[in-house]
VEXDREN-2710 file (C-alpha; in Angstrom, 1 decimal):
% VEXDREN-2710
k/r/px/py/pz
1/UNK/-91.7/45.0/-70.6
2/UNK/-94.9/46.8/-71.4
3/UNK/-96.1/46.7/-75.0
4/UNK/-97.6/49.5/-77.0
5/UNK/-99.4/49.6/-80.4
6/UNK/-98.9/52.5/-82.7
7/UNK/-100.7/53.5/-85.9
8/UNK/-99.0/56.0/-88.2
9/UNK/-95.5/55.0/-87.1
10/UNK/-94.2/55.4/-90.7
11/UNK/-95.4/59.0/-90.8
12/UNK/-94.2/62.2/-89.4
13/UNK/-95.5/62.5/-85.9
14/UNK/-95.7/58.7/-85.5
15/UNK/-92.0/58.2/-86.3
16/UNK/-91.0/60.7/-83.6
17/UNK/-93.3/59.0/-81.2
18/UNK/-91.9/55.6/-82.0
19/UNK/-88.5/56.7/-81.1
20/UNK/-89.7/58.2/-77.8
21/UNK/-91.6/55.0/-76.9
22/UNK/-88.5/52.9/-77.5
23/UNK/-86.4/55.3/-75.3
24/UNK/-88.9/54.5/-72.5
25/UNK/-88.0/50.8/-72.7
26/UNK/-91.3/49.8/-74.3
27/UNK/-91.9/47.1/-76.8
28/UNK/-93.4/48.8/-79.9
29/UNK/-95.7/47.3/-82.4
30/UNK/-96.5/49.5/-85.4
31/UNK/-99.2/49.2/-88.1
32/UNK/-97.9/49.7/-91.6
33/UNK/-99.6/49.2/-95.0
34/UNK/-98.3/46.6/-97.4
35/UNK/-95.8/48.3/-99.7
36/UNK/-95.7/51.5/-97.6
37/UNK/-92.6/53.7/-97.3
38/UNK/-91.0/52.6/-94.1
39/UNK/-87.8/54.7/-94.2
40/UNK/-88.9/56.4/-90.9
41/UNK/-88.7/53.1/-89.1
42/UNK/-85.4/51.9/-90.5
43/UNK/-83.0/50.7/-87.8
44/UNK/-85.6/50.7/-85.1
45/UNK/-86.4/47.6/-83.0
46/UNK/-90.1/47.6/-83.9
47/UNK/-92.5/44.8/-84.7
48/UNK/-94.4/45.7/-87.8
49/UNK/-98.0/44.6/-88.1
50/UNK/-98.8/44.7/-91.8
51/UNK/-102.2/46.1/-92.6
52/UNK/-104.3/49.3/-92.8
53/UNK/-106.9/51.1/-90.7
54/UNK/-109.5/49.3/-92.8
55/UNK/-108.1/45.9/-91.9
56/UNK/-110.0/44.9/-88.7
57/UNK/-108.0/41.7/-88.3
58/UNK/-104.6/43.5/-88.5
59/UNK/-105.8/46.1/-86.0
60/UNK/-107.1/43.4/-83.6
61/UNK/-103.8/41.6/-83.8
62/UNK/-101.8/44.8/-83.2
63/UNK/-103.6/45.9/-80.0
64/UNK/-103.5/42.5/-78.4
65/UNK/-101.6/42.5/-75.1
66/UNK/-100.8/46.2/-75.3
67/UNK/-100.9/48.5/-72.2
68/UNK/-101.1/51.7/-74.3
69/UNK/-102.4/52.3/-77.8
70/UNK/-101.5/55.4/-79.8
71/UNK/-103.7/56.1/-82.8
72/UNK/-101.7/58.6/-84.9
73/UNK/-102.4/57.4/-88.5
74/UNK/-104.5/59.7/-90.6
75/UNK/-105.0/60.7/-94.2
76/UNK/-103.5/64.2/-94.1
77/UNK/-104.1/65.9/-97.4
78/UNK/-105.8/69.2/-98.0
79/UNK/-107.0/68.1/-101.4
80/UNK/-108.2/64.6/-102.3
81/UNK/-109.7/63.3/-105.5
82/UNK/-112.0/60.9/-103.6
83/UNK/-113.1/62.2/-100.2
84/UNK/-114.7/58.8/-99.3
85/UNK/-111.2/57.3/-98.8
86/UNK/-110.3/60.0/-96.4
87/UNK/-113.5/59.5/-94.3
88/UNK/-112.9/55.7/-94.3
89/UNK/-109.4/56.2/-92.8
90/UNK/-109.9/59.2/-90.5
91/UNK/-113.4/58.4/-89.1
92/UNK/-114.2/54.7/-89.6
93/UNK/-110.6/53.8/-89.1
94/UNK/-110.5/55.7/-85.8
95/UNK/-113.6/53.9/-84.5
96/UNK/-112.1/50.6/-85.5
97/UNK/-108.8/51.2/-83.6
98/UNK/-110.4/52.7/-80.5
99/UNK/-112.9/49.9/-80.1
100/UNK/-110.4/47.2/-80.8
101/UNK/-108.0/48.7/-78.2
102/UNK/-110.7/48.9/-75.5
103/UNK/-111.8/45.4/-76.2
104/UNK/-108.2/44.2/-75.9
105/UNK/-108.0/45.8/-72.4
106/UNK/-105.7/48.7/-73.1
107/UNK/-105.1/50.8/-70.0
108/UNK/-105.1/54.1/-72.0
109/UNK/-105.8/54.9/-75.7
110/UNK/-104.5/58.2/-77.1
111/UNK/-106.2/59.5/-80.2
112/UNK/-104.2/62.0/-82.2
113/UNK/-106.7/64.6/-83.5
114/UNK/-105.7/68.0/-84.7
115/UNK/-106.4/71.7/-84.0
116/UNK/-108.3/71.3/-87.3
117/UNK/-111.1/69.9/-85.0
118/UNK/-111.1/73.0/-82.8
119/UNK/-113.0/76.0/-84.0
120/UNK/-110.4/78.7/-85.0
121/UNK/-110.5/82.0/-83.1
122/UNK/-111.7/85.3/-84.4
123/UNK/-109.1/87.6/-85.8
124/UNK/-105.8/87.3/-83.8
125/UNK/-107.4/85.9/-80.7
126/UNK/-106.3/82.5/-79.3
127/UNK/-108.6/79.5/-79.0
128/UNK/-108.5/76.6/-76.6
129/UNK/-110.1/73.2/-76.1
130/UNK/-113.5/74.7/-75.3
131/UNK/-113.8/76.2/-78.8
132/UNK/-116.4/74.0/-80.5
133/UNK/-118.0/74.3/-84.0
134/UNK/-121.7/75.0/-83.9
135/UNK/-122.2/73.0/-87.1
136/UNK/-120.1/70.9/-89.5
137/UNK/-121.1/73.5/-92.1
138/UNK/-118.5/75.8/-90.5
139/UNK/-115.7/73.3/-91.0
140/UNK/-113.6/74.0/-94.2
141/UNK/-112.6/71.1/-96.4
142/UNK/-112.8/67.3/-96.2
143/UNK/-109.6/66.9/-94.1
144/UNK/-110.9/69.2/-91.3
145/UNK/-114.4/67.7/-91.5
146/UNK/-113.0/64.2/-91.2
147/UNK/-110.8/65.1/-88.2
148/UNK/-113.7/67.0/-86.6
149/UNK/-115.9/63.9/-86.9
150/UNK/-113.2/61.7/-85.5
151/UNK/-112.6/64.1/-82.6
152/UNK/-116.2/64.1/-81.6
153/UNK/-116.4/60.3/-82.0
154/UNK/-113.4/59.7/-79.7
155/UNK/-114.8/61.9/-77.0
156/UNK/-118.2/60.4/-77.3
157/UNK/-116.8/56.8/-76.9
158/UNK/-115.1/57.9/-73.7
159/UNK/-118.0/59.8/-72.3
160/UNK/-120.9/57.5/-73.2
161/UNK/-119.2/54.1/-73.4
162/UNK/-116.4/54.5/-70.9
163/UNK/-113.5/53.8/-73.3
164/UNK/-110.2/55.0/-71.8
165/UNK/-109.6/57.5/-74.6
166/UNK/-107.6/60.7/-74.3
167/UNK/-107.6/63.1/-77.3
168/UNK/-104.6/65.3/-78.2
169/UNK/-104.8/68.1/-80.8
170/UNK/-101.4/68.9/-82.3
171/UNK/-101.0/72.3/-83.9
172/UNK/-98.7/72.6/-86.9
173/UNK/-95.8/70.1/-86.3
174/UNK/-92.4/71.0/-87.8
175/UNK/-89.1/69.1/-87.7
176/UNK/-87.2/66.1/-89.0
177/UNK/-88.5/63.0/-90.8
178/UNK/-91.3/64.8/-92.6
179/UNK/-90.8/62.6/-95.6
180/UNK/-94.0/63.2/-97.6
181/UNK/-93.8/66.1/-96.7
182/UNK/-97.0/67.3/-94.8
183/UNK/-98.8/70.5/-96.0
184/UNK/-97.0/72.4/-93.2
185/UNK/-93.6/70.9/-94.2
186/UNK/-94.2/72.0/-97.8
187/UNK/-94.2/75.6/-96.7
188/UNK/-90.6/75.0/-95.5
189/UNK/-89.6/73.1/-98.6
190/UNK/-91.1/75.7/-100.9
191/UNK/-89.3/78.4/-99.0
192/UNK/-86.0/76.6/-99.3
193/UNK/-86.4/76.1/-103.0
194/UNK/-87.4/79.8/-103.6
195/UNK/-91.0/79.0/-104.5
196/UNK/-92.5/81.5/-102.2
197/UNK/-92.2/84.9/-103.8
198/UNK/-94.9/86.3/-101.6
199/UNK/-97.0/85.5/-98.6
200/UNK/-100.6/85.9/-97.4
201/UNK/-101.9/87.4/-94.2
202/UNK/-102.5/84.4/-92.0
203/UNK/-101.1/82.8/-88.8
204/UNK/-100.3/79.3/-87.4
205/UNK/-99.2/77.7/-84.2
206/UNK/-95.7/76.1/-84.9
207/UNK/-94.6/73.3/-82.7
208/UNK/-91.6/70.9/-82.8
209/UNK/-92.7/67.4/-83.8
210/UNK/-90.7/65.9/-80.9
211/UNK/-92.7/68.0/-78.5
212/UNK/-95.9/66.7/-80.0
213/UNK/-94.6/63.2/-79.5
214/UNK/-93.8/63.9/-75.9
215/UNK/-97.3/65.3/-75.5
216/UNK/-98.7/62.0/-76.6
217/UNK/-96.8/60.2/-73.9
218/UNK/-97.9/62.7/-71.3
219/UNK/-101.5/62.2/-72.4
220/UNK/-101.1/58.4/-72.0
221/UNK/-99.7/58.6/-68.5
222/UNK/-101.4/61.7/-67.1
223/UNK/-104.4/62.6/-69.3
224/UNK/-108.0/62.3/-68.3
225/UNK/-110.2/60.1/-70.5
226/UNK/-112.7/62.1/-72.5
227/UNK/-110.6/65.2/-72.4
228/UNK/-108.7/66.8/-75.2
229/UNK/-105.4/68.6/-75.0
230/UNK/-103.9/71.1/-77.5
231/UNK/-100.3/70.4/-78.2
232/UNK/-98.9/73.6/-79.6
233/UNK/-95.9/75.9/-79.5
234/UNK/-95.7/79.5/-80.7
235/UNK/-98.4/81.5/-82.4
236/UNK/-96.8/83.3/-85.4
237/UNK/-97.9/85.0/-88.6
238/UNK/-96.8/83.3/-91.8
239/UNK/-94.5/86.4/-92.3
240/UNK/-92.8/85.7/-89.0
241/UNK/-92.4/82.0/-89.9
242/UNK/-90.7/82.9/-93.2
243/UNK/-88.5/85.6/-91.5
244/UNK/-87.3/83.0/-89.0
245/UNK/-86.5/80.6/-91.8
246/UNK/-84.6/83.3/-93.6
247/UNK/-82.5/84.0/-90.4
248/UNK/-81.8/80.3/-89.9
249/UNK/-81.0/79.4/-93.5
250/UNK/-79.5/82.5/-95.0
251/UNK/-82.1/82.6/-97.7
252/UNK/-84.1/85.8/-98.5
253/UNK/-87.6/86.1/-97.1
254/UNK/-90.4/87.1/-99.4
255/UNK/-91.1/90.8/-99.2
256/UNK/-94.6/91.1/-100.8
257/UNK/-98.0/90.2/-99.4
258/UNK/-100.5/88.7/-101.8
259/UNK/-104.1/90.0/-101.1
260/UNK/-106.5/87.3/-100.0
261/UNK/-108.8/87.9/-103.0
262/UNK/-105.9/87.3/-105.4
263/UNK/-104.8/84.1/-103.6
264/UNK/-108.4/82.9/-103.5
265/UNK/-108.8/83.4/-107.3
266/UNK/-105.5/81.6/-108.0
267/UNK/-106.5/78.7/-105.7
268/UNK/-109.9/78.3/-107.4
269/UNK/-108.3/78.3/-110.9
270/UNK/-105.4/76.0/-109.8
271/UNK/-107.8/73.5/-108.2
272/UNK/-110.2/73.5/-111.2
273/UNK/-107.3/72.8/-113.6
274/UNK/-105.9/70.1/-111.3
275/UNK/-109.2/68.3/-111.4
276/UNK/-109.1/68.4/-115.2
277/UNK/-105.5/67.1/-115.2
278/UNK/-106.2/64.5/-112.5
279/UNK/-103.2/66.0/-110.5
280/UNK/-102.9/67.6/-107.1
281/UNK/-103.1/71.4/-107.2
282/UNK/-100.1/73.5/-106.0
283/UNK/-102.5/75.8/-104.1
284/UNK/-105.6/73.9/-103.1
285/UNK/-108.6/76.2/-102.7
286/UNK/-109.4/74.6/-99.3
287/UNK/-105.9/75.6/-98.1
288/UNK/-106.6/79.2/-99.2
289/UNK/-109.9/79.2/-97.4
290/UNK/-108.3/77.9/-94.2
291/UNK/-105.7/80.6/-94.4
292/UNK/-108.4/83.2/-93.9
293/UNK/-108.3/82.3/-90.2
294/UNK/-105.4/82.8/-87.8
295/UNK/-104.9/79.3/-86.5
296/UNK/-103.7/80.4/-83.1
297/UNK/-104.2/78.2/-80.0
298/UNK/-103.3/77.9/-76.4
299/UNK/-101.6/74.9/-74.8
300/UNK/-102.2/76.1/-71.3
301/UNK/-104.5/73.1/-70.4
302/UNK/-101.8/70.6/-71.5
303/UNK/-99.2/72.5/-69.6
304/UNK/-101.3/72.7/-66.4
305/UNK/-102.6/69.1/-66.4
306/UNK/-99.9/67.2/-68.2
307/UNK/-96.7/69.2/-67.6
308/UNK/-96.4/69.8/-71.3
309/UNK/-93.9/72.3/-72.6
310/UNK/-92.6/73.2/-76.1
311/UNK/-89.3/74.5/-77.3
312/UNK/-89.1/77.7/-79.4
313/UNK/-90.5/77.7/-82.9
314/UNK/-87.1/78.8/-84.3
315/UNK/-85.6/75.5/-83.2
316/UNK/-88.4/73.5/-84.9
317/UNK/-88.0/75.5/-88.2
318/UNK/-84.2/75.1/-88.1
319/UNK/-84.4/71.3/-87.5
320/UNK/-86.9/71.0/-90.3
321/UNK/-84.8/73.0/-92.8
322/UNK/-81.7/71.1/-91.8
323/UNK/-83.4/67.7/-92.4
324/UNK/-84.9/68.8/-95.7
325/UNK/-81.5/70.0/-96.9
326/UNK/-79.7/66.9/-95.7
327/UNK/-82.2/64.6/-97.4
328/UNK/-82.2/66.3/-100.8
329/UNK/-85.5/68.2/-100.7
330/UNK/-83.5/71.4/-101.2
331/UNK/-79.9/72.3/-101.9
332/UNK/-77.9/74.2/-99.2
333/UNK/-77.2/77.7/-100.3
334/UNK/-73.6/78.9/-100.7
335/UNK/-72.5/80.8/-97.7
336/UNK/-69.7/83.4/-97.7
END
């Protein structure tokens, strides 16, 4: 039985990938921090390696004897009180895992990047893997900067040092087991709880989390080292996302659009007040700045080279809403 090592298995994408790997008959080892929330791994036949991305000994133990290594763990927050922690996890942690996996003789290493590392398109155009930032100054916020640095690092290690690394760039995953939830999942939760009275003019690429997990497996078995593959679904405006949620849940969709300037001013004030309170802002300014771009992307390369395909965004949104309602993030509305 082949063994695999997985970072981020307790998280959203990682939990879906863990289930897929087990279904393939693989022995799964998963890195998990001491005291971390492991609900997403409950009931799974997985060997937990206790440690973090900053723990070189735990990482070296985890990758030992593994045919495949999937590096999915990341600090995914739009706002952070101490950015240094994010770079330590997302950049230094990535290098630690990739080098340890290569040293241990892994046949293929899949690094989970993000479309945050791909320069967004202009207007309502669609970007692909060839879209590169000209300078890090163009990258908005510490999360995107850290993912961009890690993306470049992973491809450089493959190109210059021959590490068998394949990079995947998920779009906006939606679906079950988003326990934190992620910033994208919060859109669904806020909608379900009636906390989205309006919307802004932006767009995203919505993809089911299980399709993202399958894309990781395809990258491990069919991907070319040094290449990156966008794992996306449907390109939708935020208004279209909310309308689909309304149709699937029976809740009303917001009717009013908030001008970008108003949203920006609110985000700036909310972020400033949050820093004074030492709390996370409801509307981080970086998130508002990101929303100025339509985050629309093409998965044609993954479809062509890996055989990747994604189910409709409606299914992803329905599965997410059902999971959030079932697990108490929002009450189910009374239906006639």
